TORPAMI-193293 format. One record per atom (N, C-alpha, C): atom name; x, y, z. Coordinates in steps of 0.1 Angstrom, whole numbers, always signed. Example, Ala and Ser with C-alpha at 12.3 -4.5 7.8 and 13.67 -1.06 7.14 Angstrom:
# residues 2
N_+132_-57_+78 $
CA_+123_-45_+78 $
C_+132_-33_+78 $
N_+128_-22_+71 $
CA_+137_-11_+71 $
C_+129_+0_+79 $
END
This chain:
# residues 193
N_+922_+798_+1071 $
CA_+924_+804_+1059 $
C_+916_+815_+1050 $
N_+901_+809_+1049 $
CA_+892_+816_+1044 $
C_+885_+824_+1051 $
N_+888_+828_+1061 $
CA_+881_+840_+1067 $
C_+894_+851_+1058 $
N_+905_+849_+1059 $
CA_+918_+861_+1061 $
C_+913_+857_+1037 $
N_+913_+848_+1031 $
CA_+908_+848_+1015 $
C_+893_+858_+1015 $
N_+886_+859_+1022 $
CA_+875_+863_+1021 $
C_+879_+877_+1026 $
N_+885_+881_+1038 $
CA_+887_+894_+1041 $
C_+896_+903_+1027 $
N_+907_+890_+1019 $
CA_+906_+902_+1013 $
C_+906_+902_+999 $
N_+887_+902_+995 $
CA_+879_+905_+987 $
C_+879_+920_+983 $
N_+876_+925_+996 $
CA_+870_+936_+1004 $
C_+890_+944_+1008 $
N_+881_+954_+1018 $
CA_+896_+961_+1021 $
C_+892_+957_+1038 $
N_+903_+945_+1042 $
CA_+899_+941_+1057 $
C_+906_+952_+1066 $
N_+900_+955_+1081 $
CA_+899_+962_+1083 $
C_+918_+966_+1087 $
N_+927_+960_+1087 $
CA_+936_+957_+1093 $
C_+948_+967_+1077 $
N_+938_+968_+1071 $
CA_+944_+977_+1059 $
C_+946_+989_+1057 $
N_+955_+997_+1061 $
CA_+952_+1008_+1064 $
C_+961_+1019_+1054 $
N_+960_+1014_+1045 $
CA_+964_+1023_+1028 $
C_+979_+1026_+1031 $
N_+984_+1025_+1042 $
CA_+1000_+1033_+1045 $
C_+1002_+1019_+1056 $
N_+1019_+1022_+1057 $
CA_+1021_+1017_+1072 $
C_+1016_+1015_+1086 $
N_+1020_+1002_+1094 $
CA_+1012_+1007_+1111 $
C_+1026_+1020_+1114 $
N_+1022_+1026_+1121 $
CA_+1029_+1038_+1128 $
C_+1039_+1030_+1139 $
N_+1038_+1020_+1144 $
CA_+1047_+1016_+1151 $
C_+1058_+1010_+1144 $
N_+1058_+1004_+1129 $
CA_+1073_+1004_+1123 $
C_+1073_+1012_+1118 $
N_+1069_+1024_+1112 $
CA_+1075_+1034_+1109 $
C_+1081_+1040_+1120 $
N_+1078_+1041_+1128 $
CA_+1084_+1041_+1143 $
C_+1100_+1038_+1147 $
N_+1098_+1024_+1142 $
CA_+1103_+1017_+1147 $
C_+1122_+1020_+1138 $
N_+1115_+1017_+1122 $
CA_+1126_+1021_+1116 $
C_+1133_+1035_+1113 $
N_+1126_+1045_+1119 $
CA_+1128_+1059_+1123 $
C_+1143_+1058_+1132 $
N_+1136_+1047_+1144 $
CA_+1150_+1052_+1157 $
C_+1160_+1043_+1151 $
N_+1159_+1033_+1142 $
CA_+1172_+1027_+1133 $
C_+1175_+1013_+1138 $
N_+1158_+1011_+1145 $
CA_+1164_+993_+1148 $
C_+1164_+981_+1141 $
N_+1159_+991_+1129 $
CA_+1152_+975_+1115 $
C_+1170_+977_+1109 $
N_+1170_+962_+1104 $
CA_+1189_+963_+1102 $
C_+1188_+956_+1087 $
N_+1195_+954_+1079 $
CA_+1199_+947_+1067 $
C_+1187_+941_+1060 $
N_+1185_+925_+1054 $
CA_+1176_+919_+1044 $
C_+1163_+921_+1053 $
N_+1156_+918_+1052 $
CA_+1140_+920_+1061 $
C_+1133_+910_+1059 $
N_+1123_+898_+1061 $
CA_+1112_+890_+1063 $
C_+1105_+898_+1068 $
N_+1090_+903_+1060 $
CA_+1078_+909_+1061 $
C_+1068_+896_+1068 $
N_+1064_+888_+1074 $
CA_+1062_+878_+1074 $
C_+1042_+881_+1077 $
N_+1034_+881_+1070 $
CA_+1019_+881_+1068 $
C_+1020_+892_+1064 $
N_+1025_+897_+1055 $
CA_+1024_+909_+1051 $
C_+1015_+916_+1043 $
N_+1004_+904_+1040 $
CA_+991_+914_+1040 $
C_+990_+921_+1021 $
N_+989_+930_+1017 $
CA_+990_+939_+1009 $
C_+1004_+946_+1007 $
N_+1012_+948_+1015 $
CA_+1025_+946_+1011 $
C_+1031_+963_+1022 $
N_+1019_+970_+1029 $
CA_+1023_+984_+1032 $
C_+1039_+985_+1034 $
N_+1041_+977_+1047 $
CA_+1053_+978_+1056 $
C_+1064_+975_+1050 $
N_+1064_+962_+1041 $
CA_+1071_+954_+1032 $
C_+1075_+966_+1019 $
N_+1067_+974_+1017 $
CA_+1072_+988_+1010 $
C_+1075_+1001_+1013 $
N_+1076_+1000_+1026 $
CA_+1080_+1011_+1033 $
C_+1097_+1008_+1039 $
N_+1098_+993_+1041 $
CA_+1111_+992_+1043 $
C_+1122_+997_+1032 $
N_+1117_+987_+1022 $
CA_+1121_+986_+1012 $
C_+1126_+998_+1000 $
N_+1118_+1009_+1009 $
CA_+1115_+1022_+1007 $
C_+1129_+1032_+1013 $
N_+1129_+1024_+1022 $
CA_+1143_+1033_+1029 $
C_+1156_+1024_+1028 $
N_+1156_+1016_+1022 $
CA_+1168_+1011_+1013 $
C_+1170_+998_+1015 $
N_+1161_+985_+1025 $
CA_+1162_+973_+1029 $
C_+1157_+966_+1017 $
N_+1162_+956_+1016 $
CA_+1162_+942_+1008 $
C_+1146_+938_+1014 $
N_+1139_+934_+1008 $
CA_+1129_+930_+1015 $
C_+1121_+915_+1010 $
N_+1116_+910_+1016 $
CA_+1110_+896_+1013 $
C_+1098_+899_+1022 $
N_+1084_+896_+1015 $
CA_+1070_+900_+1020 $
C_+1060_+885_+1019 $
N_+1059_+877_+1028 $
CA_+1050_+865_+1023 $
C_+1039_+870_+1032 $
N_+1029_+858_+1025 $
CA_+1012_+854_+1032 $
C_+1007_+845_+1023 $
N_+1002_+838_+1036 $
CA_+990_+826_+1031 $
C_+990_+825_+1017 $
N_+978_+843_+1022 $
CA_+968_+846_+1012 $
C_+973_+850_+997 $
N_+969_+839_+985 $
CA_+969_+840_+974 $
C_+966_+860_+974 $
N_+955_+861_+974 $
CA_+947_+876_+970 $
C_+954_+886_+977 $
N_+959_+884_+986 $
CA_+967_+896_+988 $
C_+979_+899_+984 $
N_+988_+886_+982 $
CA_+997_+890_+972 $
C_+998_+892_+964 $
N_+987_+892_+954 $
CA_+986_+896_+946 $
C_+982_+910_+946 $
N_+977_+915_+951 $
CA_+977_+930_+955 $
C_+988_+935_+959 $
N_+995_+930_+971 $
CA_+1011_+935_+970 $
C_+1019_+937_+959 $
N_+1018_+928_+951 $
CA_+1023_+932_+936 $
C_+1018_+942_+930 $
N_+1014_+941_+929 $
CA_+1004_+955_+917 $
C_+1006_+964_+924 $
N_+1007_+970_+939 $
CA_+1014_+977_+947 $
C_+1032_+983_+943 $
N_+1036_+973_+944 $
CA_+1051_+972_+941 $
C_+1057_+980_+922 $
N_+1049_+972_+916 $
CA_+1048_+975_+904 $
C_+1051_+981_+897 $
N_+1065_+984_+889 $
CA_+1071_+1003_+883 $
C_+1078_+1004_+897 $
N_+1075_+1001_+907 $
CA_+1086_+1009_+922 $
C_+1099_+1010_+921 $
N_+1104_+995_+912 $
CA_+1121_+994_+913 $
C_+1129_+993_+924 $
N_+1120_+990_+935 $
CA_+1120_+986_+950 $
C_+1128_+971_+948 $
N_+1136_+972_+961 $
CA_+1141_+954_+959 $
C_+1128_+948_+970 $
N_+1126_+941_+965 $
CA_+1110_+933_+973 $
C_+1109_+923_+963 $
N_+1107_+911_+968 $
CA_+1102_+899_+967 $
C_+1084_+896_+974 $
N_+1075_+895_+967 $
CA_+1062_+890_+975 $
C_+1067_+872_+966 $
N_+1060_+865_+979 $
CA_+1052_+850_+976 $
C_+1043_+848_+988 $
N_+1035_+839_+981 $
CA_+1027_+829_+988 $
C_+1036_+819_+995 $
N_+1034_+820_+1012 $
CA_+1037_+814_+1017 $
C_+1035_+816_+1032 $
N_+1031_+799_+1043 $
CA_+1026_+802_+1052 $
C_+1035_+801_+1057 $
N_+1030_+809_+1067 $
CA_+1040_+813_+1081 $
C_+1050_+801_+1091 $
N_+1042_+793_+1086 $
CA_+1048_+780_+1092 $
C_+1061_+770_+1083 $
N_+1059_+779_+1074 $
CA_+1068_+769_+1067 $
C_+1081_+780_+1057 $
N_+1084_+792_+1066 $
CA_+1094_+797_+1067 $
C_+1106_+788_+1063 $
N_+1109_+782_+1059 $
CA_+1125_+775_+1055 $
C_+1125_+772_+1045 $
N_+1116_+773_+1038 $
CA_+1109_+770_+1025 $
C_+1116_+783_+1014 $
N_+1120_+793_+1022 $
CA_+1120_+805_+1016 $
C_+1141_+801_+1010 $
N_+1147_+795_+1018 $
CA_+1160_+789_+1010 $
C_+1168_+801_+1016 $
N_+1166_+808_+1026 $
CA_+1173_+817_+1029 $
C_+1176_+821_+1043 $
N_+1181_+832_+1046 $
CA_+1188_+837_+1061 $
C_+1179_+856_+1058 $
N_+1176_+855_+1069 $
CA_+1173_+874_+1070 $
C_+1177_+880_+1080 $
N_+1185_+894_+1083 $
CA_+1185_+898_+1094 $
C_+1172_+901_+1102 $
N_+1165_+909_+1095 $
CA_+1151_+916_+1106 $
C_+1140_+908_+1093 $
N_+1131_+907_+1110 $
CA_+1117_+901_+1104 $
C_+1105_+905_+1113 $
N_+1095_+910_+1107 $
CA_+1084_+916_+1112 $
C_+1073_+906_+1107 $
N_+1063_+915_+1118 $
CA_+1050_+904_+1122 $
C_+1042_+917_+1126 $
N_+1032_+919_+1113 $
CA_+1021_+927_+1119 $
C_+1009_+918_+1116 $
N_+1005_+914_+1132 $
CA_+992_+908_+1133 $
C_+991_+897_+1130 $
N_+1001_+889_+1127 $
CA_+999_+875_+1124 $
C_+1003_+863_+1137 $
N_+1013_+867_+1148 $
CA_+1012_+857_+1163 $
C_+1000_+862_+1165 $
N_+990_+871_+1165 $
CA_+980_+867_+1179 $
C_+967_+861_+1169 $
N_+971_+854_+1157 $
CA_+964_+841_+1151 $
C_+967_+831_+1149 $
N_+978_+827_+1160 $
CA_+982_+818_+1158 $
C_+975_+805_+1170 $
N_+977_+790_+1170 $
CA_+971_+784_+1178 $
C_+983_+784_+1190 $
N_+980_+782_+1202 $
CA_+994_+772_+1212 $
C_+998_+768_+1206 $
N_+996_+756_+1196 $
CA_+1006_+745_+1189 $
C_+1009_+747_+1178 $
N_+1008_+762_+1171 $
CA_+1014_+768_+1162 $
C_+1026_+778_+1164 $
N_+1026_+781_+1178 $
CA_+1031_+792_+1180 $
C_+1050_+788_+1181 $
N_+1055_+777_+1187 $
CA_+1066_+768_+1191 $
C_+1070_+764_+1173 $
N_+1062_+761_+1169 $
CA_+1068_+757_+1154 $
C_+1071_+770_+1150 $
N_+1062_+784_+1144 $
CA_+1062_+793_+1140 $
C_+1079_+797_+1150 $
N_+1082_+798_+1163 $
CA_+1093_+803_+1167 $
C_+1104_+795_+1160 $
N_+1104_+787_+1158 $
CA_+1111_+776_+1157 $
C_+1117_+775_+1136 $
N_+1104_+783_+1131 $
CA_+1107_+786_+1117 $
C_+1116_+798_+1115 $
N_+1109_+810_+1125 $
CA_+1123_+815_+1130 $
C_+1133_+820_+1128 $
N_+1136_+812_+1144 $
CA_+1151_+808_+1146 $
C_+1160_+804_+1136 $
N_+1154_+799_+1121 $
CA_+1156_+792_+1115 $
C_+1167_+798_+1107 $
N_+1151_+813_+1100 $
CA_+1157_+821_+1090 $
C_+1160_+831_+1098 $
N_+1165_+834_+1109 $
CA_+1171_+847_+1109 $
C_+1185_+846_+1113 $
N_+1194_+856_+1107 $
CA_+1209_+853_+1110 $
C_+1215_+852_+1122 $
N_+1223_+847_+1127 $
CA_+1229_+851_+1146 $
C_+1223_+867_+1150 $
N_+1217_+872_+1159 $
CA_+1219_+882_+1164 $
C_+1205_+892_+1157 $
N_+1202_+881_+1146 $
CA_+1188_+886_+1143 $
C_+1176_+891_+1146 $
N_+1173_+903_+1148 $
CA_+1158_+908_+1154 $
C_+1145_+904_+1145 $
N_+1136_+902_+1155 $
CA_+1118_+903_+1151 $
C_+1113_+911_+1158 $
N_+1108_+920_+1152 $
CA_+1097_+933_+1153 $
C_+1084_+922_+1153 $
N_+1074_+927_+1165 $
CA_+1059_+918_+1165 $
C_+1049_+931_+1172 $
N_+1041_+926_+1160 $
CA_+1028_+938_+1169 $
C_+1017_+929_+1166 $
N_+1012_+931_+1176 $
CA_+995_+922_+1181 $
C_+989_+924_+1193 $
N_+979_+922_+1192 $
CA_+968_+924_+1202 $
C_+966_+919_+1214 $
N_+968_+929_+1223 $
CA_+970_+931_+1238 $
C_+953_+926_+1247 $
N_+961_+916_+1254 $
CA_+948_+912_+1264 $
C_+942_+925_+1269 $
N_+951_+938_+1273 $
CA_+946_+946_+1276 $
C_+934_+959_+1266 $
N_+926_+949_+1254 $
CA_+921_+953_+1246 $
C_+908_+943_+1250 $
N_+898_+958_+1254 $
CA_+885_+948_+1260 $
C_+882_+938_+1247 $
N_+871_+932_+1248 $
CA_+867_+919_+1244 $
C_+858_+923_+1234 $
N_+853_+913_+1224 $
CA_+845_+917_+1215 $
C_+844_+923_+1200 $
N_+854_+929_+1198 $
CA_+862_+930_+1187 $
C_+879_+927_+1185 $
N_+879_+926_+1173 $
CA_+890_+913_+1167 $
C_+897_+903_+1170 $
N_+906_+901_+1166 $
CA_+905_+886_+1170 $
C_+917_+880_+1185 $
N_+923_+875_+1186 $
CA_+929_+864_+1201 $
C_+937_+875_+1212 $
N_+933_+877_+1221 $
CA_+943_+887_+1229 $
C_+958_+880_+1237 $
N_+965_+885_+1235 $
CA_+981_+881_+1239 $
C_+987_+884_+1244 $
N_+987_+880_+1262 $
CA_+993_+886_+1271 $
C_+1007_+887_+1272 $
N_+1015_+897_+1277 $
CA_+1031_+898_+1274 $
C_+1038_+886_+1280 $
N_+1029_+877_+1291 $
CA_+1035_+864_+1295 $
C_+1036_+855_+1288 $
N_+1026_+854_+1276 $
CA_+1025_+845_+1268 $
C_+1034_+849_+1256 $
N_+1043_+858_+1254 $
CA_+1053_+866_+1242 $
C_+1066_+860_+1251 $
N_+1063_+863_+1262 $
CA_+1081_+861_+1268 $
C_+1078_+840_+1269 $
N_+1068_+837_+1274 $
CA_+1073_+823_+1273 $
C_+1076_+819_+1257 $
N_+1069_+821_+1251 $
CA_+1070_+814_+1237 $
C_+1088_+817_+1227 $
N_+1091_+827_+1235 $
CA_+1108_+831_+1233 $
C_+1113_+833_+1243 $
N_+1114_+820_+1254 $
CA_+1121_+818_+1265 $
C_+1133_+816_+1263 $
N_+1134_+807_+1253 $
CA_+1146_+792_+1252 $
C_+1152_+801_+1237 $
N_+1166_+802_+1232 $
CA_+1174_+814_+1224 $
C_+1169_+823_+1222 $
N_+1164_+835_+1228 $
CA_+1160_+846_+1223 $
C_+1164_+851_+1235 $
N_+1163_+869_+1229 $
CA_+1170_+878_+1239 $
C_+1149_+892_+1238 $
N_+1147_+891_+1247 $
CA_+1137_+901_+1249 $
C_+1141_+912_+1249 $
N_+1142_+922_+1243 $
CA_+1146_+939_+1245 $
C_+1136_+946_+1247 $
N_+1123_+945_+1241 $
CA_+1108_+952_+1250 $
C_+1096_+947_+1244 $
N_+1086_+947_+1255 $
CA_+1076_+947_+1250 $
C_+1072_+957_+1258 $
N_+1066_+960_+1247 $
CA_+1055_+975_+1255 $
C_+1045_+975_+1248 $
N_+1033_+985_+1258 $
CA_+1017_+988_+1251 $
C_+1023_+993_+1240 $
N_+1013_+993_+1231 $
CA_+1013_+1001_+1217 $
C_+996_+1000_+1207 $
N_+999_+1006_+1199 $
CA_+985_+1004_+1189 $
C_+985_+999_+1178 $
N_+974_+989_+1171 $
CA_+972_+987_+1165 $
C_+958_+993_+1153 $
N_+969_+1005_+1143 $
CA_+959_+1007_+1139 $
C_+950_+1000_+1130 $
N_+938_+1005_+1127 $
CA_+929_+1003_+1118 $
C_+917_+1010_+1114 $
N_+915_+1005_+1099 $
CA_+905_+1018_+1091 $
C_+886_+1018_+1097 $
N_+885_+1008_+1107 $
CA_+874_+1008_+1110 $
C_+872_+1012_+1121 $
N_+880_+1013_+1130 $
CA_+886_+1024_+1144 $
C_+892_+1031_+1144 $
N_+890_+1048_+1149 $
CA_+902_+1056_+1145 $
C_+907_+1059_+1159 $
N_+908_+1052_+1165 $
CA_+915_+1044_+1183 $
C_+924_+1036_+1179 $
N_+919_+1026_+1174 $
CA_+925_+1015_+1167 $
C_+929_+1005_+1181 $
N_+932_+996_+1181 $
CA_+933_+987_+1193 $
C_+948_+986_+1200 $
N_+944_+981_+1214 $
CA_+957_+983_+1221 $
C_+961_+968_+1217 $
N_+976_+972_+1215 $
CA_+991_+958_+1214 $
C_+996_+960_+1219 $
N_+1007_+950_+1218 $
CA_+1022_+948_+1223 $
C_+1028_+953_+1207 $
N_+1042_+957_+1215 $
CA_+1050_+959_+1202 $
C_+1063_+956_+1208 $
N_+1067_+946_+1199 $
CA_+1079_+933_+1210 $
C_+1093_+933_+1197 $
N_+1108_+933_+1205 $
CA_+1117_+933_+1198 $
C_+1123_+924_+1205 $
N_+1126_+913_+1195 $
CA_+1134_+898_+1203 $
C_+1140_+897_+1194 $
N_+1156_+895_+1196 $
CA_+1168_+891_+1189 $
C_+1170_+875_+1193 $
N_+1173_+871_+1182 $
CA_+1176_+855_+1183 $
C_+1191_+852_+1189 $
N_+1191_+848_+1203 $
CA_+1205_+843_+1206 $
C_+1218_+841_+1198 $
N_+1234_+845_+1199 $
CA_+1239_+842_+1189 $
C_+1247_+827_+1192 $
END
């Protein structure tokens, strides 16, 4: 938590000033539906994009400084968006359900012990058939830069029971510090009905 709080005193590498292209393309393909929870929303670029596309959106992040910046960006837009300081391991505290959830760079920060907790929280806040879209660092990214690398197998293992994996495909995690970005996985996973 201290790392992320410190990162938001400046401009963290993942804060690119616009939504990640993987999420823009996913929306353009018509995959995002209904109400959306953007988990680990940071300064809100993806959440603001979804709201501008007509979705009711909630954005959560455990870092108060990130949520302050997101609220500043949303001020005066009139978009149907709510930003809230909340840890991703406590999603049920929102006390509502969503049709979709997105995660840009949160999953790869979770410990092995926290992944099942997160998955169970997701299952609780998604409506039946609700879809989870996730962008995380891939084990195909060479060591040395950025967070923990995630294998496709780890994603499949986490979401093996009670979920339908539509796809896990190679992607790029964009960064303002690396023009080429980093190798990632982009996943579409639905809660079983």
